[in-house]
C-alpha positions in Angstrom: 31.2 28.9 7.0 28.7 29.7 9.6 26.2 27.3 8.0 28.7 24.4 8.2 29.5 25.2 11.7 25.8 25.1 12.7 25.3 21.8 11.0 28.3 20.3 12.7 27.0 21.7 16.0 23.6 19.7 15.2 25.5 16.5 14.3 27.6 17.0 17.3 24.7 17.2 19.6 23.1 14.0 18.2 26.5 12.2 18.6 26.8 13.5 22.2 23.1 12.4 22.9 23.7 8.9 21.5 26.9 8.7 23.7 25.1 9.9 26.7 22.4 7.4 26.2 24.9 4.5 26.2 26.9 6.0 29.0 24.1 6.1 31.7 23.2 2.5 31.2 22.1 2.0 34.7 19.7 4.8 35.0 15.9 4.8 35.0 14.1 4.7 31.6 12.7 8.3 32.1 16.4 9.6 32.1 16.9 7.8 28.7 13.9 9.3 27.4 14.8 12.6 28.6 18.3 12.5 27.0 17.1 11.5 23.7 14.2 14.1 23.7 16.4 17.0 24.8 19.3 16.1 22.5 16.9 15.7 19.4 15.1 18.8 20.2 18.3 20.8 20.3 19.6 19.2 17.2 16.4 20.1 15.3 16.7 23.7 16.6 20.3 23.9 15.5 19.7 22.3 12.2 16.5 24.7 11.4 19.0 27.7 12.0 20.8 26.7 8.7 19.6 27.2 5.1 19.3 23.5 4.6 17.1 23.2 7.6 14.9 26.1 6.4 14.5 24.5 3.0 13.6 21.1 4.7 10.9 22.8 6.6 9.7 24.5 3.6 9.6 21.1 1.6 7.8 19.4 4.6 5.2 22.4 4.5 4.7 22.0 0.7 4.4 18.3 1.1 1.8 18.7 3.5 -0.1 21.1 1.3 0.0 18.7 -1.5 -1.2 15.7 0.6 -4.3 17.7 1.5 -5.1 18.2 -2.3 -5.2 14.3 -2.6 -8.5 12.8 -3.3 -9.0 9.4 -1.7 -11.3 6.7 -3.1 -14.3 5.9 -1.3 -15.1 2.3 -0.3 -17.0 1.5 -3.6 -14.1 2.7 -5.8 -11.5 0.8 -3.6 -13.6 -2.5 -3.9 -14.0 -1.9 -7.6 -10.4 -1.4 -8.2 -9.4 -4.3 -5.9 -11.7 -6.7 -7.8 -10.2 -5.5 -11.1 -6.5 -6.0 -9.8 -7.4 -9.5 -8.6 -9.2 -10.4 -11.7 -6.2 -9.1 -13.9 -3.8 -11.1 -11.7 -5.8 -14.4 -12.2 -6.1 -13.7 -16.1 -2.3 -13.0 -16.2 -1.6 -16.2 -14.2 -3.6 -18.3 -16.4 -2.1 -16.7 -19.5 1.5 -17.5 -18.3 0.4 -21.0 -17.2 -0.8 -21.6 -20.8 2.3 -20.1 -22.3 4.4 -22.1 -20.1 2.5 -25.4 -20.8 2.7 -24.6 -24.6 6.4 -24.0 -24.6 6.7 -27.2 -22.4 5.0 -29.2 -25.3 7.0 -27.5 -28.0 10.3 -28.5 -26.1 9.0 -32.1 -25.9 7.9 -32.2 -29.3 11.3 -30.8 -30.6 13.3 -33.4 -28.6 11.5 -36.4 -29.6 
């Protein structure tokens, strides 16, 4: 029950922040930014206090660790793969053009 109340409080803070953003329409831009930053930070802090917030944080940490394990290709590998993809696209385009042309000829032959 407390978890749901914390989540509700976080959502309520976001809604209040959005409402305040539109309510102070004639204020300077830095006030808009302050309202958004403060309400977003407060909502994040409230959300982090819940089990869902902690699970989301753990997921983000795990995703960051996995991203560090990625081996990115160097420039040579990138160019080789790009060329292969381009050549395969041209080959497939030619193949489909020939198939289309052939089927068109078959249709003309069967009609006539």
